[in-house]
C-alpha positions in Angstrom: 0.0 0.0 0.0 1.3 3.4 -0.9 2.5 5.5 2.0 0.9 8.8 2.7 2.8 11.8 1.4 5.0 13.4 4.1 4.2 16.9 5.1 6.8 19.6 4.6 7.3 19.9 8.3 8.0 16.2 8.8 10.3 16.2 5.7 12.4 19.0 7.2 12.6 17.1 10.5 13.7 14.0 8.6 16.4 15.9 6.8 17.8 17.3 10.1 17.9 13.8 11.7 19.4 11.9 8.8 22.1 14.4 7.5 25.5 13.8 9.1 27.7 16.6 10.4 30.0 16.5 7.4 27.1 17.0 5.1 26.3 20.3 6.7 29.5 21.9 5.4 28.2 22.6 1.9 24.8 24.0 3.0 26.4 26.2 5.6 29.0 27.6 3.2 26.3 28.3 0.6 24.1 30.0 3.2 26.9 32.2 4.4 28.2 33.0 0.9 24.8 34.0 -0.4 24.2 36.2 2.6 27.5 38.0 2.0 26.6 38.5 -1.7 23.2 39.9 -0.9 24.1 41.9 2.1 27.0 43.6 0.3 24.3 45.1 -1.9 21.9 45.9 0.9 24.2 47.1 3.7 26.4 49.8 2.3 28.5 52.2 4.4 26.1 54.7 6.2 26.6 58.5 5.8 25.9 61.5 8.0 24.3 64.3 6.0 21.5 66.8 6.4 19.8 69.3 4.2 21.9 72.4 3.5 25.1 70.7 4.6 28.2 70.4 2.3 28.9 66.8 1.3 32.3 65.6 2.5 32.5 62.7 0.1 30.9 61.2 -3.0 27.9 59.0 -2.2 26.8 56.5 -4.8 23.6 54.4 -4.7 24.4 50.8 -3.5 21.3 49.5 -5.1 18.5 50.5 -7.4 15.8 52.6 -5.6 12.9 54.9 -6.7 13.7 58.6 -6.6 10.5 59.5 -4.8 11.3 63.2 -5.0 11.5 63.4 -8.8 8.8 60.8 -9.3 6.3 62.8 -7.2 7.2 66.0 -9.0 6.6 64.4 -12.3 3.3 63.0 -11.1 2.1 66.3 -9.8 3.0 67.9 -13.2 1.2 65.2 -15.0 -1.8 65.5 -12.7 -2.1 69.3 -13.3 -1.8 68.8 -17.1 -4.5 66.1 -16.9 -6.8 68.5 -15.0 -6.2 71.2 -17.6 -6.8 68.9 -20.4 -9.9 67.4 -18.7 -11.4 71.0 -18.5 -11.2 71.3 -22.3 -13.1 68.1 -23.1 -16.9 68.5 -23.3 -17.3 64.9 -22.3 -16.0 65.7 -18.8 -18.9 68.1 -18.1 -22.3 67.3 -16.8 -25.5 69.3 -16.3 -25.6 71.1 -13.0 -29.1 70.5 -11.7 -28.6 73.2 -9.1 -28.1 75.8 -11.9 -31.3 74.5 -13.5 -33.3 74.7 -10.3 -31.9 78.2 -9.6 -32.9 79.4 -13.1 -36.4 78.0 -12.6 -36.7 79.9 -9.3 -35.5 83.1 -10.9 -38.0 82.8 -13.6 -40.7 82.4 -11.0 -39.5 85.5 -9.1 -39.8 87.6 -12.3 -43.5 86.9 -12.4 -43.9 87.4 -8.6 -42.3 90.8 -9.0 -44.7 91.7 -11.7 -47.6 90.5 -9.5 -46.2 92.6 -6.5 -45.7 89.5 -4.4 -42.7 89.0 -2.0 -39.7 87.1 -3.4 -36.9 85.0 -1.8 -33.5 85.9 -3.1 -31.5 83.2 -1.3 -32.0 79.5 -0.4 -32.4 80.4 3.3 -33.1 84.2 3.1 -36.2 86.0 4.4 -38.9 87.0 1.9 -38.3 90.4 0.4 -41.3 92.7 -0.2 -41.8 94.1 -3.7 -42.7 97.8 -4.2 -45.3 99.0 -6.6 -43.7 100.2 -9.8 -44.9 103.4 -11.6 -43.5 102.2 -14.9 -41.6 99.5 -16.7 -38.3 101.2 -16.3 -38.5 101.0 -12.5 -39.4 97.3 -12.7 -36.3 96.7 -15.0 -34.0 98.4 -12.5 -35.4 96.5 -9.6 -35.0 93.1 -11.3 -31.5 93.9 -12.3 -30.6 95.0 -8.7 -32.3 92.1 -6.9 -32.2 89.2 -9.3 -29.4 90.2 -11.7 -31.9 89.9 -14.6 -31.9 92.1 -17.7 -35.3 92.4 -19.4 -36.6 94.9 -22.0 -39.0 97.7 -21.1 -41.4 96.5 -23.7 -41.6 93.0 -22.1 -42.0 94.4 -18.6 -44.7 96.9 -19.8 -46.6 94.0 -21.2 -46.2 92.1 -18.0 -47.5 95.0 -15.8 -50.6 95.1 -18.0 -51.5 91.4 -17.5 -53.7 90.5 -14.6 -52.4 88.4 -11.7 -54.3 85.3 -12.6 -52.9 85.3 -16.1 -49.4 86.1 -14.7 -49.6 82.9 -12.6 -50.4 80.9 -15.7 -47.6 82.5 -17.6 -45.2 81.8 -14.7 -46.1 78.1 -14.8 -45.4 78.0 -18.6 -42.1 79.8 -18.1 -41.0 77.6 -15.2 -41.8 74.5 -17.2 -39.9 75.7 -20.3 -36.9 76.8 -18.3 -36.8 73.4 -16.4 -37.1 71.5 -19.7 -34.2 73.4 -21.3 -31.9 73.8 -18.3 -32.3 70.2 -17.0 -32.0 68.3 -20.3 -30.0 70.4 -22.7 -26.3 70.8 -22.4 -25.7 74.5 -22.5 -22.2 76.0 -22.5 -20.9 79.6 -23.1 -21.0 79.0 -26.9 -24.5 77.5 -27.0 -26.3 80.0 -24.8 -27.6 82.0 -27.7 -28.7 78.9 -29.5 -30.7 77.8 -26.4 -32.3 81.2 -26.2 -33.3 81.1 -29.9 -34.7 77.6 -29.4 -36.8 78.9 -26.4 -38.0 81.8 -28.5 -39.1 79.5 -31.3 -41.0 77.3 -28.9 -42.8 80.4 -27.4 -43.5 81.9 -30.8 -45.3 78.7 -31.7 -47.7 79.1 -28.8 -51.1 80.6 -29.5 -50.7 83.5 -27.0 -51.2 87.1 -27.6 -48.1 89.0 -28.9 -47.5 90.9 -25.6 -47.6 87.6 -23.6 -45.3 85.9 -26.0 -42.9 88.9 -25.7 -43.0 88.6 -21.9 -42.3 84.9 -22.0 -39.5 85.2 -24.4 -37.8 88.0 -22.4 -38.3 86.2 -19.1 -37.1 82.8 -20.2 -34.2 84.1 -22.2 -33.0 86.2 -19.3 -32.6 83.2 -17.0 -31.0 80.8 -19.6 -27.3 80.5 -18.9 -24.6 77.8 -19.1 -25.6 74.8 -17.1 -22.5 72.6 -17.4 -20.1 71.9 -14.6 -16.9 69.9 -14.7 -17.5 66.3 -13.4 -15.2 65.9 -10.3 -15.1 62.1 -10.6 -14.0 62.2 -14.2 -11.4 64.8 -13.4 -10.1 62.7 -10.5 -10.0 59.6 -12.7 -8.0 61.5 -15.3 -5.7 62.9 -12.7 -5.1 59.5 -11.1 -4.6 57.8 -14.5 -2.1 60.5 -15.4 -0.2 60.0 -12.2 -0.2 56.2 -12.6 1.1 56.6 -16.2 4.2 58.3 -14.9 7.1 55.8 -14.8 9.0 55.9 -11.6 12.3 57.7 -11.8 15.0 55.4 -10.5 18.4 56.0 -8.9 20.3 53.2 -10.5 22.9 51.1 -8.7 26.2 52.9 -8.7 24.6 56.3 -9.7 26.1 59.2 -7.9 23.6 60.7 -5.4 25.7 63.6 -4.2 29.2 64.6 -4.9 31.9 65.9 -2.6 31.4 69.7 -2.1 27.8 69.8 -3.3 25.1 71.3 -1.1 22.7 68.6 0.1 19.2 69.2 -1.2 15.9 67.7 0.0 16.0 65.3 -2.9 19.3 63.9 -1.8 18.1 63.5 1.8 15.0 61.6 0.6 17.0 59.2 -1.6 19.6 58.6 1.2 16.8 57.9 3.6 15.1 55.5 1.2 18.4 53.6 0.8 18.7 53.4 4.6 22.0 55.3 4.6 21.2 58.1 7.0 22.2 57.7 10.6 22.3 53.8 10.5 25.4 51.9 11.4 23.7 48.5 10.9 20.3 47.7 9.6 19.6 44.6 11.6 16.1 44.3 10.1 17.7 44.0 6.6 20.2 41.4 7.8 17.5 39.3 9.4 15.3 39.7 6.3 18.0 38.5 3.9 19.0 35.6 6.2 15.4 34.5 6.4 14.9 34.6 2.7 18.1 32.7 2.0 17.2 30.1 4.7 13.7 29.7 3.3 15.0 29.1 -0.2 17.5 26.6 1.0 14.9 24.8 3.1 12.6 24.6 0.1 15.4 23.1 -2.0 16.3 20.7 0.8 12.7 19.5 1.2 12.4 19.1 -2.6 15.6 17.0 -2.7 14.5 14.9 0.2 11.1 14.1 -1.3 12.2 13.5 -4.9 15.9 12.9 -5.0 16.7 11.5 -1.5 19.9 9.7 -2.5 21.4 13.0 -3.5 21.5 14.0 0.2 24.0 11.3 0.8 26.1 12.2 -2.3 28.4 14.9 -1.1 29.9 15.4 -4.5 26.5 16.1 -6.0 25.6 18.5 -3.2 28.9 20.3 -3.6 28.3 20.6 -7.3 24.9 22.1 -6.7 26.2 24.5 -4.1 29.1 25.6 -6.3 26.8 26.2 -9.3 24.5 28.4 -7.2 27.4 30.4 -5.8 29.0 30.9 -9.2 25.9 32.3 -10.8 25.2 34.4 -7.7 28.7 35.7 -7.9 28.3 36.6 -11.5 25.1 38.4 -10.7 27.0 40.4 -8.1 29.6 41.3 -10.6 26.9 42.4 -13.1 25.3 44.6 -10.4 28.6 46.5 -10.0 28.9 47.2 -13.7 27.9 50.9 -14.3 25.4 49.8 -16.9 21.8 48.9 -16.2 21.7 46.4 -19.1 24.5 44.3 -17.6 21.9 42.5 -15.5 20.5 40.9 -18.6 23.8 39.0 -19.1 23.6 37.0 -15.9 23.9 33.4 -17.1 21.2 31.7 -15.1 20.7 29.4 -18.0 24.3 28.1 -17.5 23.1 26.6 -14.1 20.1 25.1 -15.8 22.3 23.4 -18.4 24.9 22.1 -15.9 22.5 20.7 -13.4 20.3 19.1 -16.1 23.3 17.5 -17.8 25.1 16.4 -14.6 22.3 15.7 -12.1 18.6 16.0 -13.0 16.3 18.2 -15.0 13.7 18.5 -12.3 16.4 19.6 -9.8 17.6 22.0 -12.4 14.1 23.7 -12.5 14.2 24.2 -8.7 17.8 25.6 -9.0 16.7 28.1 -11.7 13.8 29.3 -9.5 16.2 29.6 -6.6 18.6 31.6 -8.6 15.9 33.8 -10.1 15.0 35.0 -6.6 18.7 35.7 -5.9 19.1 37.6 -9.2 16.1 39.7 -8.4 17.5 40.6 -5.0 21.0 41.4 -6.3 19.6 43.6 -9.1 17.4 45.7 -6.8 14.1 43.8 -7.1 13.8 44.5 -10.8 10.9 42.4 -12.2 12.4 42.5 -15.7 15.6 40.9 -14.5 13.6 38.2 -12.7 11.5 37.4 -15.8 14.5 37.2 -18.1 16.4 34.9 -15.6 13.4 32.7 -15.2 12.5 32.3 -18.8 16.0 31.8 -19.9 16.8 29.3 -17.1 13.7 27.2 -17.7 14.3 27.2 -21.5 17.8 25.9 -20.9 16.4 23.0 -18.8 13.8 22.0 -21.3 16.2 22.3 -24.3 18.8 19.9 -22.8 16.6 17.4 -21.0 17.1 14.8 -23.7 20.7 15.5 -24.7 22.0 13.2 -27.4 25.0 15.0 -28.7 27.4 17.9 -27.8 26.1 20.4 -30.4 22.7 20.3 -28.7 24.2 22.4 -25.9 24.9 25.0 -28.6 21.4 24.7 -29.8 20.2 25.1 -26.2 22.1 28.4 -26.0 20.2 29.7 -29.1 16.9 28.6 -27.6 17.8 30.4 -24.3 18.7 33.5 -26.3 15.4 33.4 -28.2 13.5 33.0 -24.9 15.4 35.9 -23.4 14.9 38.0 -26.5 11.2 37.4 -26.5 10.8 38.1 -22.8 12.7 41.4 -23.0 10.6 42.6 -26.0 7.4 41.5 -24.2 8.3 43.2 -21.0 9.4 46.3 -22.9 6.0 46.5 -24.7 4.1 45.7 -21.5 5.8 48.4 -19.4 6.4 50.8 -22.3 10.2 50.6 -21.6 11.6 51.0 -25.1 15.1 50.5 -23.8 14.3 46.9 -23.2 13.3 46.5 -26.8 16.4 48.3 -27.9 18.7 46.1 -25.8 16.8 42.8 -26.3 19.7 41.5 -28.4 21.5 41.1 -25.0 19.2 38.2 -24.3 20.6 36.4 -27.3 24.1 37.2 -26.1 23.1 35.8 -22.7 22.1 32.5 -24.2 25.3 32.1 -26.2 27.4 33.0 -23.1 25.5 30.5 -21.0 26.1 27.7 -23.6 29.8 28.5 -24.0 30.4 28.6 -20.2 28.5 25.3 -19.7 30.4 23.5 -22.5 33.7 24.9 -21.1 33.0 24.0 -17.5 31.5 20.5 -18.1 34.8 18.6 -18.4 36.3 20.2 -15.3 33.2 19.6 -13.2 33.0 16.0 -14.3 36.6 15.5 -13.4 36.5 17.3 -10.0 33.1 16.0 -8.8 33.2 12.6 -10.4 30.1 13.2 -12.5 29.3 11.7 -15.8 27.3 13.8 -18.3 25.4 12.6 -21.3 28.0 14.3 -23.4 30.8 12.3 -21.8 28.8 9.1 -22.3 28.3 9.9 -25.9 32.0 10.3 -26.3 32.6 7.0 -24.6 30.1 5.3 -26.9 32.1 6.3 -30.0 33.7 3.1 -31.5 36.9 5.1 -32.0 37.5 5.4 -28.3 41.0 4.0 -27.6 39.8 1.4 -25.2 37.1 0.1 -27.5 39.6 0.1 -30.4 41.9 -2.0 -28.1 39.0 -4.4 -27.4 38.3 -4.7 -31.1 41.9 -5.4 -32.1 42.9 -7.7 -29.3 39.6 -9.4 -28.4 37.4 -9.1 -31.5 35.0 -11.9 -30.3 34.5 -10.0 -27.0 34.0 -6.8 -28.9 31.2 -8.3 -31.0 29.7 -9.8 -27.8 29.8 -6.4 -26.1 28.1 -4.8 -29.1 25.2 -7.3 -29.0 25.0 -6.9 -25.2 24.9 -3.1 -25.6 22.0 -3.4 -28.0 20.1 -5.8 -25.8 20.7 -3.6 -22.7 19.8 -0.4 -24.4 16.5 -1.8 -25.6 15.6 -3.3 -22.2 16.5 0.0 -20.5 14.2 1.9 -22.7 11.4 -0.6 -22.0 11.6 0.0 -18.2 12.5 3.8 -18.3 16.1 3.4 -17.2 19.0 5.5 -18.5 19.5 4.0 -22.0 22.7 5.8 -22.8 24.4 4.9 -19.5 23.2 1.3 -19.8 24.7 1.1 -23.4 28.0 2.5 -22.4 28.3 0.2 -19.4 27.6 -2.7 -21.6 30.2 -1.6 -24.1 33.0 -1.6 -21.5 31.9 -4.5 -19.2 34.4 -7.0 -20.7 37.4 -4.8 -21.5 39.4 -6.8 -19.0 39.4 -9.7 -21.5 42.0 -7.8 -23.6 44.7 -8.9 -21.1 44.2 -12.7 -21.8 41.8 -12.7 -24.8 42.4 -16.4 -25.9 41.2 -17.7 -22.6 37.7 -16.7 -23.5 35.9 -18.9 -26.0 34.5 -16.1 -28.1 38.1 -15.2 -29.1 39.2 -18.7 -29.9 39.2 -18.9 -33.7 40.2 -22.5 -34.7 42.8 -22.8 -31.9 43.1 -25.2 -29.1 41.2 -24.2 -25.9 43.9 -23.5 -23.3 41.6 -24.5 -20.5 41.8 -28.1 -21.6 45.3 -28.3 -20.2 44.5 -26.3 -17.0 43.1 -27.2 -13.6 39.5 -26.0 -13.1 40.6 -23.7 -10.2 43.3 -22.1 -12.4 40.8 -21.6 -15.2 38.3 -20.1 -12.8 41.0 -17.8 -11.5 41.8 -16.6 -15.1 38.1 -16.1 -15.9 37.4 -14.2 -12.7 40.6 -12.0 -13.2 39.0 -10.2 -16.1 37.1 -8.2 -13.6 40.2 -6.9 -11.9 41.9 -6.4 -15.2 38.9 -4.5 -16.5 38.8 -2.2 -13.5 42.6 -1.5 -13.9 42.2 -0.8 -17.7 39.1 1.4 -17.1 41.1 3.5 -14.6 44.1 3.7 -16.8 41.9 5.1 -19.6 40.1 7.4 -17.1 36.6 6.0 -17.5 34.0 7.5 -15.2 33.4 5.7 -11.9 29.8 4.9 -13.0 31.2 2.9 -15.9 33.9 1.3 -13.7 31.3 0.2 -11.2 29.5 -1.9 -13.9 32.6 -4.0 -14.6 32.5 -6.0 -11.2 28.7 -5.7 -10.9 27.8 -7.3 -14.2 28.8 -10.6 -12.7 27.9 -9.8 -9.2 28.8 -12.7 -6.9 27.8 -15.3 -9.4 29.3 -18.7 -9.6 31.7 -19.7 -12.5 29.5 -22.8 -12.9 31.3 -24.7 -15.7 34.7 -24.9 -14.0 33.1 -25.4 -10.5 31.2 -28.5 -11.8 34.3 -29.6 -13.7 36.2 -29.4 -10.4 33.5 -31.4 -8.6 33.6 -34.1 -11.3 37.4 -34.4 -11.2 37.4 -34.8 -7.4 34.7 -37.5 -7.7 32.2 -35.4 -5.7 34.8 -34.5 -3.1 35.0 -31.2 -1.3 35.6 -28.2 -3.5 35.7 -24.7 -1.9 32.9 -23.0 -3.8 34.2 -19.5 -2.7 37.1 -20.0 -5.1 34.7 -20.1 -8.0 32.6 -17.0 -7.1 33.0 -13.6 -8.7 34.1 -11.0 -6.1 31.0 -8.7 -6.6 29.4 -6.5 -5.6 26.0 -7.3 -6.9 24.3 -4.8 -9.2 23.4 -1.7 -7.3 21.3 0.0 -10.0 18.7 -1.0 -12.6 21.2 -0.2 -15.3 23.9 -2.6 -14.1 21.3 -5.3 -13.4 20.2 -5.0 -17.1 23.8 -5.3 -18.2 24.2 -8.5 -16.1 21.1 -10.1 -17.5 22.0 -9.0 -21.1 25.5 -10.5 -20.8 24.2 -13.8 -19.4 21.3 -14.1 -21.9 23.5 -13.3 -24.9 26.1 -15.9 -24.0 23.4 -18.5 -23.3 21.5 -17.9 -26.6 24.8 -18.0 -28.5 25.5 -21.5 -27.2 22.1 -22.8 -28.6 22.5 -25.2 -31.5 19.2 -24.2 -33.0 18.1 -20.8 -31.6 14.4 -20.8 -32.5 12.2 -18.1 -31.1 10.7 -20.5 -28.6 14.0 -21.7 -27.3 15.3 -18.2 -27.2 12.4 -17.1 -25.0 12.7 -20.2 -22.8 16.3 -19.7 -22.0 16.0 -16.0 -21.6 13.3 -16.3 -18.9 15.3 -19.2 -17.3 18.4 -17.1 -17.0 16.5 -14.2 -15.5 14.8 -16.4 -13.0 18.1 -18.0 -12.0 19.7 -14.6 -11.3 16.6 -13.5 -9.4 16.5 -16.7 -7.2 20.3 -16.4 -6.6 19.7 -12.9 -5.1 21.9 -11.2 -7.7 19.1 -8.6 -8.3 18.2 -7.9 -4.7 20.2 -4.6 -4.4 19.3 -3.2 -7.8 15.8 -1.8 -7.0 14.4 -3.6 -10.0 10.8 -4.9 -10.0 9.0 -8.1 -11.2 7.2 -5.9 -13.7 10.6 -4.6 -15.0 11.9 -8.1 -15.4 8.9 -9.0 -17.6 9.5 -6.1 -19.8 13.3 -6.8 -19.9 12.6 -10.4 -21.0 10.3 -9.3 -23.7 12.8 -6.8 -25.0 15.6 -9.4 -25.0 13.5 -12.0 -26.9 12.5 -9.4 -29.5 16.1 -8.3 -30.2 17.6 -11.8 -30.1 14.9 -13.3 -32.3 15.9 -10.6 -34.8 19.5 -11.4 -34.6 19.2 -15.2 -34.7 16.4 -15.3 -37.3 16.0 -18.2 -39.7 17.8 -17.9 -43.1 16.5 -18.8 -46.5 18.4 -21.4 -48.3 19.4 -20.4 -51.9 19.5 -23.6 -54.1 21.6 -22.0 -56.8 24.4 -21.4 -54.3 27.0 -24.0 -53.7 27.1 -25.3 -50.1 30.3 -23.5 -49.4 29.0 -20.2 -50.7 25.8 -20.7 -48.7 27.8 -21.2 -45.5 29.9 -18.0 -46.2 26.7 -16.0 -46.8 25.2 -17.2 -43.5 28.3 -16.3 -41.6 28.3 -12.8 -43.1 24.6 -12.5 -42.0 
């Protein structure tokens, strides 16, 4: 039954319990080094300056920071310009209902004055008595003085001659018309006359006496005025949008804030305060924050490794390689931050780490490493989101482009893919943020990809040598038939060479069937019998028409010679500087198996007497991985099938499964982590390949028997 997934907390606890003291060295060094790199940016030398003081030394920005002083000034200017522009746009105005209501009230007051009734000149004022007018001129002056209304004498004379009841009817008509115009029509300074003409046309169309129409026209026209007011919400939105559109002004890392001898201005003080440089000898909060971030990143990496790559925790070389890669890229990021050019941050080779970890360790671990370094790059480069995006996209592109490496030039291709990813990201960010300098310098993304690939290719051989790692590129080089040791095997033990080639094909097919490392399995199979070059003629596959030397030897001596090809193979592999993972396959491909033929021969010669079986066992160890287990099975099955007189498909399958079962029952596969399901797939793969090799031949009647035999041998 599947175990429940461990929580992150329990995983961390397990890591602390299982990791030995010596294994803490690399994590502690990485932790301390990363803190030094980051804090060197974030904890610069403090200064003592105040506004109006003369600067005693040059002060440069230790990291990128927003210049709030300049940014706020630009935002205020943009806001003022936006308000001015908003005031010129008709769409930003709305009808002021208060103006419409006031115009309606004024129109009503005109008719009250004509009726001699009290009027109210303010919203909360007391009623004002209206005097009796001797003529229209007195009424005109009174209206202008009290209501600010200008009417003609003719209209007022007509109004004074209308009885009160009719004036009330005319008042209602005037109020209705004013309300209709002032509450629904948009009237500005330029359209006032047009609105008055429209009112006059409507009044003229009424079937009223001429003097009443004159009164209505004069009264309504006198109160019509612009009724539009600037919408404060639209103005505020325009103002806020203008302020948001202003790009922050940055003080770049390394930029001079104030020079020696300059008078310190308020802008300088604000920048220094934002950088934490004023009056602070040590910013302990920053130190704690950086330490916590680094610790969190390392714990996340540790939990990930524990849950998905647990054996890596015990591999100090692999952990050292991972730590060194992180520190190298972090150091390069620090160097880039010191270059007095903002674009230098786009050359940080995060992709190099992705390539190296993918090729030497694991692609999934490389993804976590890229994410880890992306955070570091962002912190070193002053929390710039563009640097983070470029580092992330380029790093992930490098992992995906070398996940299935099959030849060296694919690393070069990966560099171009990384460059394209960086190029695209920089253009996209430039368009998104309207930073045209990003578009202009996007070619640096391509340069970054090329640099990352060149550095990775250059460092690979040294890292493989120092840390004992074997990359896919190294395995590809070892699989080349022109490798000196393979050439030696071909020239001195051709039968063993041919046997190794068939075993390599068998093993590679089986590894692919169960999802093992096909390239590693093939290379292990190619070199598993190189020790036979020391005494090639003691092995039957190299005996071409010559007497078998074992016929004249004791079984114990023969077994000793056979077993010695393991030790000879290890010595030759080390002499030719083969990787340890290939050397390990040489003793493991026989495990602790018994040299059965000579053991049984010894038993027969002693008439069933005592024979020390230990003298006839290979030294081991047993296969430790699926790959070496496959090589063991392929080696045994190929030799057994070759010995068949008539290798029919049925007999091939029978002996294949018999050999696998024997190795399983003998315990040779116990330490290889291989499953029964894997063994079934391996057997099927072996049978498929061997049946193809030992297929039946068609007899050609026209050939002489000798010619036919030669044709069969040539295959």
